DSSP file (Angstrom, degrees, kcal/mol; ACC not computed):
  #  RESIDUE AA STRUCTURE BP1 BP2  ACC     N-H-->O    O-->H-N    N-H-->O    O-->H-N    TCO  KAPPA ALPHA  PHI   PSI    X-CA   Y-CA   Z-CA
    1    1 A M              0   0    0      0, 0.0    24,-1.7     0, 0.0     2,-0.4   0.000 360.0 360.0 360.0 128.3   72.7   45.7  116.7
    2    2 A V  E     +A   24   0A   0     22,-0.2     2,-0.3    20,-0.0    22,-0.2  -0.953 360.0 174.1-115.3 133.4   71.6   47.6  113.6
    3    3 A S  E     -A   23   0A   0     20,-2.1    20,-2.9    -2,-0.4     0, 0.0  -0.941  34.1-143.4-134.2 154.2   72.6   51.2  113.1
    4    4 A H  S    S+     0   0    0     -2,-0.3    17,-0.8    18,-0.2    -1,-0.1   0.508  89.0  71.2 -92.7  -6.0   72.2   53.7  110.3
    5    5 A H  S    S-     0   0    0     15,-0.1    -1,-0.1    18,-0.1     3,-0.1  -0.933  81.1-139.3-114.1 113.1   75.6   55.3  111.0
    6    6 A P        -     0   0    0      0, 0.0     2,-0.1     0, 0.0    -2,-0.1  -0.370  30.0 -99.1 -69.6 146.8   78.6   53.1  110.1
    7    7 A P    >   -     0   0    0      0, 0.0     3,-1.4     0, 0.0    23,-0.0  -0.449  34.7-127.0 -59.4 138.6   81.5   53.0  112.4
    8    8 A R  T 3  S+     0   0    0      1,-0.3    43,-0.0    -2,-0.1     0, 0.0   0.652 100.5  62.4 -68.0 -16.1   84.1   55.4  110.9
    9    9 A N  T 3  S+     0   0    0     42,-0.1    43,-3.8    36,-0.1     2,-0.4   0.303  86.7  81.8 -98.2  11.5   86.9   52.9  110.9
   10   10 A Y  B <  S-d   52   0B   0     -3,-1.4    43,-0.2    41,-0.2     2,-0.1  -0.963  75.0-129.0-119.2 132.8   85.4   50.3  108.5
   11   11 A S        -     0   0    0     41,-2.0    -2,-0.1    -2,-0.4    47,-0.0  -0.367  19.1-171.2 -80.6 156.2   85.5   50.7  104.7
   12   12 A V        -     0   0    0     45,-0.1     5,-0.1    -2,-0.1    28,-0.1  -0.898  49.2 -70.7-130.2 162.2   82.7   50.5  102.2
   13   13 A P    >   -     0   0    0      0, 0.0     3,-2.7     0, 0.0     4,-0.2  -0.307  50.0-118.9 -54.1 138.4   83.0   50.5   98.4
   14   14 A H  G >  S+     0   0    0     43,-2.0     3,-1.3     1,-0.3    44,-0.1   0.737 110.7  66.8 -58.5 -24.4   84.1   54.1   97.4
   15   15 A A  G 3  S+     0   0    0      1,-0.2    -1,-0.3    42,-0.1    42,-0.0   0.701  99.4  53.5 -68.0 -17.6   81.0   54.6   95.3
   16   16 A L  G X  S+     0   0    0     -3,-2.7     3,-2.4     2,-0.1    -1,-0.2   0.347  74.0 131.4-100.2   5.8   79.0   54.5   98.6
   17   17 A V  T <  S+     0   0    0     -3,-1.3     3,-0.1     1,-0.3    -3,-0.0  -0.398  81.6  12.2 -60.2 133.5   80.9   57.2  100.5
   18   18 A H  T 3  S+     0   0    0      1,-0.3    -1,-0.3    -2,-0.1     2,-0.2   0.444 102.0 122.7  73.9   4.5   78.3   59.6  102.0
   19   19 A E  S <  S-     0   0    0     -3,-2.4     2,-0.4     1,-0.0    -1,-0.3  -0.625  71.7-105.0 -88.2 154.5   75.5   57.2  101.2
   20   20 A Q        +     0   0    0     -2,-0.2     2,-0.3    -3,-0.1    15,-0.3  -0.674  47.9 173.6 -80.1 130.8   73.2   56.0  104.0
   21   21 A V        -     0   0    0    -17,-0.8     2,-0.4    -2,-0.4    13,-0.2  -0.883  29.2-122.7-131.7 162.9   74.0   52.4  105.0
   22   22 A D  E     - B   0  33A   0     11,-2.9    11,-3.4    -2,-0.3     2,-0.4  -0.874  23.3-154.9-106.1 143.8   72.8   50.0  107.7
   23   23 A V  E     -AB   3  32A   0    -20,-2.9   -20,-2.1    -2,-0.4     2,-0.5  -0.970   9.9-171.7-123.0 131.7   75.4   48.4  110.0
   24   24 A R  E     -AB   2  31A   0      7,-2.8     7,-3.2    -2,-0.4     2,-0.4  -0.985  15.8-177.3-119.5 121.5   75.0   45.1  111.8
   25   25 A S  E     + B   0  30A   0    -24,-1.7     5,-0.2    -2,-0.5     2,-0.2  -0.937  10.4 175.7-124.6 144.1   77.7   44.4  114.3
   26   26 A T        -     0   0    0      3,-2.9    -2,-0.0    -2,-0.4    18,-0.0  -0.650  54.1 -85.0-124.8-174.8   78.4   41.5  116.6
   27   27 A A  S    S+     0   0    0     -2,-0.2     3,-0.1     1,-0.2    -2,-0.0   0.777 128.6  27.7 -65.2 -24.8   81.3   40.7  118.9
   28   28 A L  S    S+     0   0    0      1,-0.1    16,-3.1    15,-0.1     2,-0.3   0.695 120.9  35.7-110.7 -24.7   83.2   39.3  116.0
   29   29 A T  E     - C   0  43A   0     14,-0.3    -3,-2.9     2,-0.0     2,-0.4  -0.887  49.3-153.0-134.8 160.5   82.0   41.0  112.8
   30   30 A V  E     -BC  25  42A   0     12,-2.5    12,-2.7    -2,-0.3     2,-0.4  -0.984  20.7-170.8-129.1 119.7   80.8   44.3  111.3
   31   31 A E  E     -BC  24  41A   0     -7,-3.2    -7,-2.8    -2,-0.4     2,-0.4  -0.912   6.2-156.5-113.2 140.1   78.5   44.0  108.3
   32   32 A I  E     -BC  23  40A   0      8,-2.9     7,-3.0    -2,-0.4     8,-1.5  -0.966   8.8-167.6-121.5 130.9   77.5   47.0  106.2
   33   33 A F  E     -BC  22  38A   0    -11,-3.4   -11,-2.9    -2,-0.4     2,-0.4  -0.918  10.5-167.0-119.9 141.1   74.3   46.9  104.1
   34   34 A H  E >  S- C   0  37A   0      3,-2.7     3,-1.5    -2,-0.4   -13,-0.1  -0.984  83.7 -13.6-126.3 119.2   73.1   49.3  101.4
   35   35 A R  T 3  S-     0   0    0     -2,-0.4    -1,-0.1   -15,-0.3     3,-0.1   0.909 129.7 -55.2  52.8  45.9   69.5   49.0  100.3
   36   36 A E  T 3  S+     0   0    0      1,-0.2     2,-0.5    -3,-0.0    -1,-0.3   0.533 115.4 115.9  67.2  10.3   69.3   45.6  102.1
   37   37 A Q  E <  S-C   34   0A   0     -3,-1.5    -3,-2.7     0, 0.0     2,-0.4  -0.925  71.3-120.6-106.6 131.5   72.3   44.2  100.1
   38   38 A R  E     +C   33   0A   0     -2,-0.5    -5,-0.3    -5,-0.2     3,-0.1  -0.581  36.8 169.7 -71.3 123.7   75.5   43.4  102.1
   39   39 A V  E     +     0   0A   0     -7,-3.0     2,-0.3    -2,-0.4    -6,-0.2   0.549  61.6  15.7-111.7 -13.4   78.3   45.5  100.6
   40   40 A A  E     -C   32   0A   0     -8,-1.5    -8,-2.9   -28,-0.1     2,-0.4  -0.982  51.6-170.8-159.7 148.3   81.0   44.9  103.2
   41   41 A A  E     +C   31   0A   0     -2,-0.3     2,-0.3   -10,-0.2   -10,-0.2  -0.983  14.5 178.5-141.4 130.7   82.0   42.6  106.0
   42   42 A H  E     -C   30   0A   0    -12,-2.7   -12,-2.5    -2,-0.4     2,-0.3  -0.950  35.4-110.9-129.9 148.0   84.9   43.1  108.4
   43   43 A L  E     -C   29   0A   0     -2,-0.3   -14,-0.3   -14,-0.2     2,-0.2  -0.633  52.8-102.4 -68.8 138.2   86.3   41.3  111.3
   44   44 A R        -     0   0    0    -16,-3.1     2,-0.4    -2,-0.3    -1,-0.1  -0.446  36.4-154.0 -68.6 132.5   85.6   43.5  114.3
   45   45 A S        -     0   0    0     -2,-0.2   -36,-0.1     1,-0.1     7,-0.1  -0.911  16.8-172.7-108.8 134.4   88.6   45.5  115.5
   46   46 A H        +     0   0    0     -2,-0.4     2,-0.5     2,-0.1    -1,-0.1   0.322  51.9 114.7-104.7   5.8   88.9   46.6  119.1
   47   47 A A  S >  S-     0   0    0      1,-0.1     3,-1.2     3,-0.0     2,-0.2  -0.658  72.4-119.8 -78.2 126.2   92.0   48.7  118.4
   48   48 A R  T 3  S+     0   0    0     -2,-0.5     3,-0.1     1,-0.2    -2,-0.1  -0.467  90.4   1.7 -69.3 131.4   91.2   52.4  119.0
   49   49 A G  T 3  S+     0   0    0      1,-0.2     2,-0.4    -2,-0.2    -1,-0.2   0.429  94.0 135.2  77.1  -1.9   91.8   54.5  115.9
   50   50 A K    <   -     0   0    0     -3,-1.2     2,-0.4     1,-0.0    -1,-0.2  -0.664  48.4-139.2 -84.1 133.7   92.8   51.6  113.7
   51   51 A H        -     0   0    0     -2,-0.4     2,-0.7    -3,-0.1   -41,-0.2  -0.755   5.0-152.3 -93.7 137.3   91.2   51.6  110.2
   52   52 A T  B     +d   10   0B   0    -43,-3.8   -41,-2.0    -2,-0.4     2,-0.3  -0.930  27.1 174.8-109.4 109.1   89.9   48.4  108.7
   53   53 A K        -     0   0    0     -2,-0.7     2,-0.5   -43,-0.2     3,-0.1  -0.867  28.7-149.6-120.4 148.4   90.1   48.7  104.9
   54   54 A I    >   -     0   0    0     -2,-0.3     3,-2.1     1,-0.1     4,-0.5  -0.980  18.8-140.2-112.1 124.5   89.5   46.3  102.0
   55   55 A T  G >  S+     0   0    0     -2,-0.5     3,-1.8     1,-0.3    -1,-0.1   0.849 100.5  61.7 -54.3 -38.9   91.7   47.2   99.0
   56   56 A A  G 3  S+     0   0    0      1,-0.3    -1,-0.3    -3,-0.1   -42,-0.2   0.720  95.3  63.4 -62.9 -19.9   88.8   46.5   96.6
   57   57 A H  G <  S+     0   0    0     -3,-2.1   -43,-2.0   -44,-0.1    -1,-0.3   0.687  88.2  89.5 -75.9 -17.9   86.8   49.3   98.3
   58   58 A M  S <  S-     0   0    0     -3,-1.8     5,-0.0    -4,-0.5   -47,-0.0  -0.428  90.3 -99.5 -79.6 152.4   89.4   51.9   97.2
   59   59 A P    >>  -     0   0    0      0, 0.0     4,-2.0     0, 0.0     3,-0.6  -0.339  41.1-106.2 -61.1 155.7   89.2   53.8   93.9
   60   60 A K  H 3> S+     0   0    0      1,-0.2     4,-1.8     2,-0.2     5,-0.1   0.864 119.8  56.3 -54.5 -40.3   91.6   52.3   91.3
   61   61 A A  H 3> S+     0   0    0      1,-0.2     4,-0.9     2,-0.2    -1,-0.2   0.878 109.2  46.2 -62.2 -37.2   94.1   55.2   91.6
   62   62 A H  H <> S+     0   0    0     -3,-0.6     4,-0.7     1,-0.2     3,-0.3   0.850 107.1  57.6 -73.8 -33.8   94.4   54.6   95.3
   63   63 A Q  H >< S+     0   0    0     -4,-2.0     3,-0.9     1,-0.2     4,-0.3   0.876 101.7  56.4 -63.1 -36.0   94.8   50.8   94.8
   64   64 A Q  H >< S+     0   0    0     -4,-1.8     3,-1.3     1,-0.2    -1,-0.2   0.846 100.0  59.0 -64.8 -32.7   97.8   51.5   92.6
   65   65 A H  H >< S+     0   0    0     -4,-0.9     3,-1.6    -3,-0.3    -1,-0.2   0.713  87.4  75.8 -69.3 -19.1   99.5   53.4   95.4
   66   66 A R  T << S+     0   0    0     -3,-0.9    -1,-0.3    -4,-0.7    -2,-0.2   0.759  86.0  63.7 -63.3 -22.5   99.3   50.3   97.6
   67   67 A E  T <  S+     0   0    0     -3,-1.3    -1,-0.3    -4,-0.3     2,-0.2   0.689  93.6  80.7 -72.6 -17.8  102.2   48.9   95.5
   68   68 A W    <   -     0   0    0     -3,-1.6     3,-0.1    -4,-0.2    34,-0.0  -0.512  58.3-169.3 -91.5 156.7  104.4   51.7   96.8
   69   69 A S     >  -     0   0    0     -2,-0.2     4,-2.2     1,-0.1     3,-0.2  -0.949  37.0-110.3-135.1 157.2  106.3   52.0  100.1
   70   70 A P  H  > S+     0   0    0      0, 0.0     4,-2.5     0, 0.0     5,-0.2   0.903 119.5  51.2 -54.8 -41.6  108.1   55.0  101.6
   71   71 A S  H  > S+     0   0    0      1,-0.2     4,-2.2     2,-0.2     5,-0.1   0.866 108.7  51.3 -66.6 -34.3  111.5   53.4  101.1
   72   72 A R  H  > S+     0   0    0     -3,-0.2     4,-1.8     2,-0.2    -1,-0.2   0.903 111.7  46.9 -67.9 -40.4  110.7   52.7   97.4
   73   73 A I  H  X S+     0   0    0     -4,-2.2     4,-2.3     2,-0.2    -2,-0.2   0.915 113.0  48.4 -68.3 -42.5  109.6   56.3   96.8
   74   74 A V  H  X S+     0   0    0     -4,-2.5     4,-2.1    -5,-0.2    -2,-0.2   0.895 109.4  53.9 -64.0 -39.3  112.7   57.7   98.6
   75   75 A A  H  X S+     0   0    0     -4,-2.2     4,-0.8     2,-0.2    -1,-0.2   0.898 109.3  48.0 -62.3 -39.9  114.9   55.3   96.5
   76   76 A W  H >X S+     0   0    0     -4,-1.8     3,-0.9     1,-0.2     4,-0.6   0.916 110.0  52.5 -65.6 -41.9  113.4   56.6   93.3
   77   77 A A  H >X S+     0   0    0     -4,-2.3     4,-2.0     1,-0.3     3,-1.3   0.857 101.1  61.4 -62.1 -34.8  114.0   60.2   94.6
   78   78 A E  H 3< S+     0   0    0     -4,-2.1    -1,-0.3     1,-0.3    -2,-0.2   0.773  94.1  63.1 -63.8 -25.3  117.7   59.4   95.3
   79   79 A T  H << S+     0   0    0     -3,-0.9    -1,-0.3    -4,-0.8    -2,-0.2   0.748 106.6  44.9 -70.9 -21.7  118.1   58.6   91.5
   80   80 A V  H << S-     0   0    0     -3,-1.3    -2,-0.2    -4,-0.6    -1,-0.2   0.897 128.8 -74.7 -82.9 -47.2  117.2   62.3   90.9
   81   81 A G     X  -     0   0    0     -4,-2.0     4,-2.2     1,-0.1    -1,-0.3  -0.887  39.9 -81.9 162.6 168.8  119.5   63.7   93.7
   82   82 A P  H  > S+     0   0    0      0, 0.0     4,-2.3     0, 0.0     5,-0.1   0.822 121.5  52.9 -66.7 -32.8  120.0   64.1   97.4
   83   83 A Q  H  > S+     0   0    0      2,-0.2     4,-2.3     1,-0.2     5,-0.2   0.904 110.6  47.5 -69.4 -39.8  117.8   67.3   97.7
   84   84 A T  H  > S+     0   0    0      2,-0.2     4,-2.6    -7,-0.2     5,-0.2   0.918 112.8  49.1 -65.3 -43.2  114.9   65.5   96.0
   85   85 A A  H  X S+     0   0    0     -4,-2.2     4,-2.5    -8,-0.4    -2,-0.2   0.902 111.1  50.2 -62.7 -40.8  115.3   62.5   98.3
   86   86 A A  H  X S+     0   0    0     -4,-2.3     4,-2.1     2,-0.2    -2,-0.2   0.901 112.0  47.2 -65.4 -40.6  115.5   64.8  101.3
   87   87 A L  H  X S+     0   0    0     -4,-2.3     4,-2.6     2,-0.2    -2,-0.2   0.929 112.4  48.9 -67.2 -44.4  112.3   66.6  100.3
   88   88 A V  H  X S+     0   0    0     -4,-2.6     4,-2.4     1,-0.2     5,-0.2   0.927 112.5  48.3 -60.5 -45.4  110.4   63.4   99.6
   89   89 A A  H  X S+     0   0    0     -4,-2.5     4,-2.1     1,-0.2    -1,-0.2   0.892 111.5  50.7 -62.1 -39.0  111.5   61.9  102.9
   90   90 A A  H  X S+     0   0    0     -4,-2.1     4,-1.5     2,-0.2    -2,-0.2   0.895 109.8  50.0 -66.4 -40.2  110.4   65.2  104.7
   91   91 A I  H  X S+     0   0    0     -4,-2.6     4,-0.6     2,-0.2     3,-0.3   0.940 112.2  46.9 -63.1 -46.8  107.0   65.0  103.0
   92   92 A L  H >< S+     0   0    0     -4,-2.4     3,-0.7     1,-0.2    -2,-0.2   0.879 113.8  48.6 -63.5 -37.4  106.4   61.4  104.0
   93   93 A A  H 3< S+     0   0    0     -4,-2.1    -1,-0.2     1,-0.2    -2,-0.2   0.759 104.3  60.9 -73.6 -23.9  107.5   62.2  107.6
   94   94 A S  H 3< S+     0   0    0     -4,-1.5    -1,-0.2    -3,-0.3    -2,-0.2   0.608  91.5  80.5 -81.2 -10.3  105.2   65.2  107.8
   95   95 A R  S << S-     0   0    0     -3,-0.7     6,-0.1    -4,-0.6     4,-0.0  -0.705  82.5-127.5 -97.6 147.3  102.0   63.2  107.2
   96   96 A P  S    S+     0   0    0      0, 0.0    -1,-0.1     0, 0.0     3,-0.1   0.873 107.4  25.4 -58.0 -35.9  100.2   61.3  110.0
   97   97 A H  S >  S-     0   0    0      1,-0.1     3,-2.4    -3,-0.0     4,-0.3  -0.997  81.9-137.3-127.4 125.2  100.3   58.3  107.6
   98   98 A P  G >  S+     0   0    0      0, 0.0     3,-2.3     0, 0.0     4,-0.4   0.811 101.0  69.2 -52.3 -32.4  103.1   58.2  104.9
   99   99 A E  G >  S+     0   0    0      1,-0.3     3,-1.1     2,-0.2     4,-0.4   0.782  87.2  67.2 -58.4 -26.3  100.6   57.0  102.3
  100  100 A Q  G <  S+     0   0    0     -3,-2.4    -1,-0.3     1,-0.2     4,-0.3   0.671 101.1  48.6 -69.2 -15.6   99.0   60.5  102.5
  101  101 A G  G <> S+     0   0    0     -3,-2.3     4,-2.5    -4,-0.3    -1,-0.2   0.462  84.1  93.5 -99.8  -3.0  102.1   61.9  101.0
  102  102 A Y  H <> S+     0   0    0     -3,-1.1     4,-3.2    -4,-0.4     5,-0.3   0.923  84.1  49.1 -59.0 -48.7  102.4   59.5   98.1
  103  103 A R  H  > S+     0   0    0     -4,-0.4     4,-2.3     1,-0.2    -1,-0.2   0.923 113.3  47.4 -59.6 -44.4  100.6   61.6   95.5
  104  104 A S  H  > S+     0   0    0     -4,-0.3     4,-2.2     2,-0.2    -1,-0.2   0.935 115.2  45.5 -61.5 -46.7  102.6   64.7   96.3
  105  105 A C  H  X S+     0   0    0     -4,-2.5     4,-2.4     2,-0.2    -2,-0.2   0.920 113.1  48.5 -64.8 -44.9  105.9   62.7   96.1
  106  106 A L  H  X S+     0   0    0     -4,-3.2     4,-1.8     1,-0.2    -1,-0.2   0.876 110.9  52.2 -65.4 -36.1  105.1   60.9   92.9
  107  107 A G  H  X S+     0   0    0     -4,-2.3     4,-0.9    -5,-0.3    -1,-0.2   0.916 109.0  49.8 -63.3 -43.1  104.0   64.2   91.3
  108  108 A I  H >< S+     0   0    0     -4,-2.2     3,-0.9     1,-0.2     4,-0.4   0.930 110.0  50.6 -60.7 -45.6  107.3   65.8   92.3
  109  109 A L  H >< S+     0   0    0     -4,-2.4     3,-1.1     1,-0.3     4,-0.3   0.845 105.1  56.7 -64.5 -33.1  109.2   62.9   90.8
  110  110 A R  H >X S+     0   0    0     -4,-1.8     3,-1.3     1,-0.2     4,-0.9   0.737  91.0  73.7 -69.5 -20.9  107.3   63.1   87.6
  111  111 A L  H <X S+     0   0    0     -4,-0.9     4,-3.1    -3,-0.9     5,-0.5   0.758  81.7  71.0 -62.9 -22.9  108.4   66.8   87.3
  112  112 A A  H <> S+     0   0    0     -3,-1.1     4,-1.7    -4,-0.4    -1,-0.3   0.845  94.6  54.2 -62.6 -32.1  111.9   65.4   86.4
  113  113 A R  H <4 S+     0   0    0     -3,-1.3    -1,-0.2    -4,-0.3    -2,-0.2   0.901 115.9  37.5 -66.3 -40.5  110.4   64.3   83.0
  114  114 A R  H  < S+     0   0    0     -4,-0.9    -2,-0.2     1,-0.1    -1,-0.2   0.910 135.3  17.6 -78.0 -43.6  109.1   67.8   82.3
  115  115 A D  H  < S-     0   0    0     -4,-3.1     4,-0.4     1,-0.1    -3,-0.2   0.529 106.2-110.6-112.8  -9.0  111.9   70.0   83.7
  116  116 A G     X  -     0   0    0     -4,-1.7     4,-2.1    -5,-0.5     5,-0.2   0.090  29.5 -86.5  90.9 153.8  114.9   67.7   84.0
  117  117 A A  H  > S+     0   0    0      1,-0.2     4,-2.5     2,-0.2     5,-0.2   0.855 122.3  55.7 -65.6 -37.6  116.7   66.3   87.1
  118  118 A T  H  > S+     0   0    0      2,-0.2     4,-1.9     1,-0.2    -1,-0.2   0.934 111.5  42.4 -64.2 -46.5  119.0   69.3   87.5
  119  119 A R  H  > S+     0   0    0     -4,-0.4     4,-2.4     2,-0.2    -1,-0.2   0.905 114.5  51.3 -67.4 -40.3  116.2   71.8   87.7
  120  120 A L  H  X S+     0   0    0     -4,-2.1     4,-2.5     1,-0.2     5,-0.2   0.913 108.0  52.3 -62.5 -41.6  114.1   69.5   90.0
  121  121 A E  H  X S+     0   0    0     -4,-2.5     4,-1.9     1,-0.2    -1,-0.2   0.912 111.1  47.0 -60.5 -43.1  117.0   69.1   92.3
  122  122 A A  H  X S+     0   0    0     -4,-1.9     4,-2.0     2,-0.2    -1,-0.2   0.887 111.8  50.7 -66.6 -39.1  117.4   72.9   92.6
  123  123 A A  H  X S+     0   0    0     -4,-2.4     4,-2.4     1,-0.2    -2,-0.2   0.881 109.9  50.0 -66.6 -37.8  113.7   73.4   93.1
  124  124 A C  H  X S+     0   0    0     -4,-2.5     4,-2.6     2,-0.2    -1,-0.2   0.878 107.8  53.7 -67.7 -37.4  113.7   70.7   95.9
  125  125 A A  H  X S+     0   0    0     -4,-1.9     4,-2.1    -5,-0.2    -2,-0.2   0.918 110.4  47.4 -61.5 -42.7  116.6   72.5   97.6
  126  126 A R  H  X S+     0   0    0     -4,-2.0     4,-1.7     2,-0.2     6,-0.2   0.920 110.9  51.2 -64.8 -43.8  114.6   75.7   97.5
  127  127 A A  H  X>S+     0   0    0     -4,-2.4     5,-2.3     1,-0.2     4,-0.7   0.916 111.1  48.0 -60.2 -43.4  111.6   74.0   98.9
  128  128 A L  H ><5S+     0   0    0     -4,-2.6     3,-0.7     1,-0.2    -1,-0.2   0.896 108.2  55.8 -63.1 -39.4  113.6   72.5  101.8
  129  129 A A  H 3<5S+     0   0    0     -4,-2.1    -1,-0.2     1,-0.2    -2,-0.2   0.829 114.4  38.1 -64.4 -32.3  115.2   75.9  102.5
  130  130 A V  H 3<5S-     0   0    0     -4,-1.7    -1,-0.2    -3,-0.2    -2,-0.2   0.414 114.4-111.8-101.0   2.4  111.8   77.6  103.0
  131  131 A G  T <<5 +     0   0    0     -3,-0.7    -3,-0.2    -4,-0.7     2,-0.2   0.681  60.9 156.2  80.1  17.5  110.1   74.6  104.8
  132  132 A A      < -     0   0    0     -5,-2.3    -1,-0.2    -6,-0.2    -2,-0.1  -0.533  21.5-176.8 -77.9 144.5  107.7   73.8  101.9
  133  133 A R        +     0   0    0     -2,-0.2     2,-0.3   -43,-0.1     3,-0.1  -0.339  44.8  89.8-137.9  53.9  106.4   70.3  101.8
  134  134 A S  S  > S-     0   0    0      1,-0.1     4,-1.5   -30,-0.1     5,-0.1  -0.995  71.0-127.0-151.7 156.2  104.2   70.0   98.7
  135  135 A Y  H  > S+     0   0    0     -2,-0.3     4,-3.0     1,-0.2     5,-0.2   0.909 110.0  59.7 -61.6 -45.0  104.1   69.2   95.0
  136  136 A R  H  > S+     0   0    0      1,-0.2     4,-2.4     2,-0.2    -1,-0.2   0.881 104.1  49.5 -55.9 -41.3  102.4   72.6   94.3
  137  137 A H  H  > S+     0   0    0      2,-0.2     4,-2.4     1,-0.2    -1,-0.2   0.944 113.0  45.2 -64.7 -47.5  105.3   74.5   95.8
  138  138 A V  H  X S+     0   0    0     -4,-1.5     4,-2.1     1,-0.2    -2,-0.2   0.913 113.2  51.2 -63.9 -42.3  107.9   72.7   93.8
  139  139 A D  H  X S+     0   0    0     -4,-3.0     4,-2.7     1,-0.2    -1,-0.2   0.911 110.6  48.8 -60.6 -43.3  105.8   73.0   90.6
  140  140 A A  H  X S+     0   0    0     -4,-2.4     4,-2.2    -5,-0.2     6,-0.3   0.893 108.2  53.9 -64.9 -40.5  105.5   76.7   91.1
  141  141 A V  H  <>S+     0   0    0     -4,-2.4     5,-1.9     1,-0.2     6,-0.8   0.928 113.1  43.5 -58.7 -44.9  109.2   77.1   91.7
  142  142 A L  H ><5S+     0   0    0     -4,-2.1     3,-1.0     1,-0.2    -2,-0.2   0.914 112.5  51.3 -68.3 -43.4  109.9   75.4   88.4
  143  143 A K  H 3<5S+     0   0    0     -4,-2.7    -1,-0.2     1,-0.2    -2,-0.2   0.854 115.1  42.8 -63.3 -34.3  107.2   77.3   86.5
  144  144 A H  T 3<5S-     0   0    0     -4,-2.2    -1,-0.2    -5,-0.2    -2,-0.2   0.402 110.4-120.6 -93.7   2.6  108.5   80.6   87.7
  145  145 A G  T X 5 +     0   0    0     -3,-1.0     3,-1.6    -4,-0.4     4,-0.2   0.679  68.3 138.0  71.0  17.1  112.1   79.7   87.1
  146  146 A L  G > < +     0   0    0     -5,-1.9     3,-1.2    -6,-0.3    -4,-0.2   0.710  60.0  72.3 -69.0 -18.5  113.0   80.3   90.8
  147  147 A D  G 3  S+     0   0    0     -6,-0.8    -1,-0.3     1,-0.2    -5,-0.1   0.719  93.6  56.3 -66.7 -18.8  115.2   77.2   90.7
  148  148 A R  G <  S+     0   0    0     -3,-1.6    -1,-0.2     2,-0.1    -2,-0.2   0.534  91.8  86.9 -89.6  -7.9  117.6   79.2   88.6
  149  149 A C  S <  S-     0   0    0     -3,-1.2     2,-0.0    -4,-0.2    -4,-0.0  -0.692  89.5-104.4 -91.1 144.9  118.0   81.9   91.3
  150  150 A P        -     0   0    0      0, 0.0    -1,-0.1     0, 0.0    -2,-0.1  -0.362  38.4-106.8 -66.0 147.0  120.5   81.5   94.1
  151  151 A L        -     0   0    0      1,-0.1     2,-0.1    -4,-0.1     3,-0.0  -0.480  40.0-102.5 -68.8 142.2  119.2   80.6   97.4
  152  152 A P        -     0   0    0      0, 0.0     2,-0.2     0, 0.0    -1,-0.1  -0.447  41.5-111.6 -64.8 138.9  119.2   83.4  100.0
  153  153 A E        -     0   0    0     -2,-0.1     2,-1.6     1,-0.1     0, 0.0  -0.473  21.1-122.5 -73.3 142.1  122.1   83.0  102.4
  154  154 A A        +     0   0    0     -2,-0.2    -1,-0.1    -3,-0.0     3,-0.1  -0.649  51.4 158.7 -85.7  86.3  121.2   82.2  105.9
  155  155 A G        -     0   0    0     -2,-1.6     2,-0.1     1,-0.2     0, 0.0  -0.215  51.4 -51.8 -94.3-170.9  122.9   85.1  107.7
  156  156 A P        -     0   0    0      0, 0.0    -1,-0.2     0, 0.0     3,-0.0  -0.380  61.9-111.2 -65.2 143.5  122.2   86.5  111.1
  157  157 A V        -     0   0    0     -3,-0.1     2,-0.1     1,-0.1    -3,-0.0  -0.607  34.8-115.1 -75.5 127.6  118.5   87.4  111.6
  158  158 A P        -     0   0    0      0, 0.0     2,-0.3     0, 0.0    -1,-0.1  -0.382  29.8-142.4 -65.4 141.0  118.0   91.1  111.8
  159  159 A T        -     0   0    0     -2,-0.1     2,-0.2     1,-0.1     0, 0.0  -0.713  22.9 -98.1-102.5 155.2  116.9   92.3  115.2
  160  160 A A        -     0   0    0     -2,-0.3     2,-0.2     1,-0.1    -1,-0.1  -0.468  39.5-120.7 -70.6 139.8  114.4   95.1  115.8
  161  161 A R        -     0   0    0     -2,-0.2     2,-0.2     1,-0.1    -1,-0.1  -0.558  28.9-106.6 -80.4 147.0  116.0   98.5  116.7
  162  162 A S        -     0   0    0     -2,-0.2     2,-0.5     1,-0.0    -1,-0.1  -0.522  29.2-141.3 -72.2 137.0  115.1  100.1  120.0
  163  163 A V        -     0   0    0     -2,-0.2     2,-0.5    -3,-0.0    -1,-0.0  -0.873  13.4-159.7-101.1 130.8  112.8  103.0  119.7
  164  164 A V        +     0   0    0     -2,-0.5     2,-0.3     3,-0.0     3,-0.0  -0.949  28.5 134.1-114.7 125.8  113.5  105.9  122.0
  165  165 A H    >   -     0   0    0     -2,-0.5     3,-1.4     1,-0.0    -2,-0.0  -0.951  63.8 -89.6-157.9 175.1  110.9  108.5  122.8
  166  166 A D  T 3  S+     0   0    0     -2,-0.3    -1,-0.0     1,-0.3    -2,-0.0   0.776 113.9  62.4 -63.7 -30.8  109.4  110.4  125.8
  167  167 A Q  T 3  S+     0   0    0      2,-0.1     2,-0.3    -3,-0.0    -1,-0.3   0.545  76.4 108.3 -79.8  -3.5  106.7  107.9  126.7
  168  168 A L    <   -     0   0    0     -3,-1.4     2,-0.6     1,-0.0    -4,-0.0  -0.553  60.1-147.8 -74.2 133.0  109.1  105.1  127.5
  169  169 A R        -     0   0    0     -2,-0.3    -2,-0.1     2,-0.0     5,-0.0  -0.893  16.1-141.0-100.3 125.2  109.3  104.3  131.2
  170  170 A G    >   -     0   0    0     -2,-0.6     3,-1.3     1,-0.1     4,-0.5  -0.120  32.6 -89.9 -76.1 178.1  112.7  103.1  132.2
  171  171 A P  G >  S+     0   0    0      0, 0.0     3,-0.7     0, 0.0     4,-0.1   0.758 123.6  63.2 -63.1 -25.1  113.4  100.3  134.7
  172  172 A T  G >  S+     0   0    0      1,-0.2     3,-1.4     2,-0.2    -3,-0.0   0.739  86.7  73.1 -74.0 -20.8  113.5  102.8  137.5
  173  173 A Y  G <  S+     0   0    0     -3,-1.3    -1,-0.2     1,-0.3    -3,-0.0   0.850  97.1  48.6 -59.9 -35.1  109.8  103.7  137.0
  174  174 A Y  G <         0   0    0     -3,-0.7    -1,-0.3    -4,-0.5    -2,-0.2   0.386 360.0 360.0 -90.6   3.8  108.7  100.4  138.5
  175  175 A Q    <         0   0    0     -3,-1.4    -1,-0.2    -4,-0.1    -2,-0.1   0.456 360.0 360.0 -95.8 360.0  110.9  100.5  141.6
């Protein structure tokens, strides 16, 4: 079977992303051709939603991330402090695939070089307090010096006051 639309779960070299390719599939293999040259061959996967990737197809920056694991990134974050480790773990847990959080986490950890571990730890505590899960948020906190401000105390949530006026119908109106 030859198709012009590749199955979405099989990789091609990153330079060919969005290019038109031909696909030949059999019961055992999926071959992908670009301008009549075979550019990829995969064993056919019958697992739904599973991606079949070849590391060499990834850009160099993505290949370098393959050396990392969630536990390795969290261990590095623990050397900065418990708040940084908690934020990194939360970022990795918030993504469908932990690898999608690697760039954000590694960026956060590199902020320790620029701003120091103490400031990064305070910025991560603030990010955790407001539910933020990104490098951009932590970077903004540090750039604006918000890590030096005390965290707002988690007190009772204010409730809306009842408004009393003529148009309110009391419970007896509906009886």
